N, C-alpha and C positions, 0 to 999 in steps of 0.2 A: 166714960168715953169722952175724949177731947175732940172737938170739931172745929175746923178752920173753914170760914166762909171767905173764899178768895174772889173778890169783886162780885159777891153775891149777897145782897142785903135782903133778908127775909124776916128780920126781927126776932130770930130765935135766940133767946136770952143766954143760955149757957155757952153758945158758940162764940168764938173770937173772930173778928172781922179783920182782914188785911187786904191791901191792894196788891195786884200782880207785881208791881215794881218795888214793893216794900222789901225790907230785909228779913221779914218773918219767914222762917223755914217751915216746910211741911212736916219735918221729922219729929216735932214734938206733939204731933196729933195722930189720932187713930183714923180719922175720916176728913177728907178735904172735898169741899164742894166748890167748883170753879165755874164762873159764868164768863166765858171768853168774849161774848158780845159786849159786856160792860167794860172789859179790859181796854178795848180800843179807845174809849173816851179819855183815859189817862194821858194818852199820847197826842190826842187831837188838840190839846192846849197848845201844842207846837205846830199846829196846822197853819200853813201859810197860804196855800192856794190850791186850786183843783188841777189835776192832771188827768186827762182822758175821762173826765166826769167824776173822779173820786178825789177825796182829800189827799193832799201830799204833805208829809211831815217835813219840817225843817231839818237841817244838818244835825243839830244836837239831839233832837228827839229821835231821829232815825238811829243814831248810834246807841242811844239809851234803850230803845225798843229792841234792837237786835241783841244787845247784851242781856237784857232781861229775859227774852225768849230763849236764848241759849242756856242761861242759868236755870230757868224753870223746867225746860225740857229734860235736862240732866237730873234735876231734883225729882221731877215726876216719875221718871223711869226708875230711879232707885227706890222711891217711895212705894210704887206698885210692886216692884220685884221683892220688896221686903214683906209683902203680904197685906199691905194696907190698902184702903179703898179710896179711889179718886173718882168722884162723880163730876161729869162735865155736862153743864146745862147747854144744850145745843140750840142755837137760834139760826134763822136764815143767814145765808152768807153775807158778810159785811166786809168790804175791802177798803184799803187805802194804799197809797204808794209811800215808799220811804227812799231816802237818798242812799245810793250805794257807793257814792264817792266817785 
């Protein structure tokens, strides 16, 4: 069984680790474990200031985040519809703002 840890580091040796924004596709794996609470931190390197008490991404990171979310949403849908398992590690709500142009 091939396992992909997406923004989830648990030290499980046989699994492959990748970041949410990476080019690594889910389709070569049987099981994907994703920790969306950790995903946010990839984009916060583009954090410029607070807006309404939450971090606000700069223009380029906002565009990148939206593109990555759209790509992964489509990929996850197809992955699950093909009968494979996606495990999502849910954490308390974490928010940030992004630039919509």
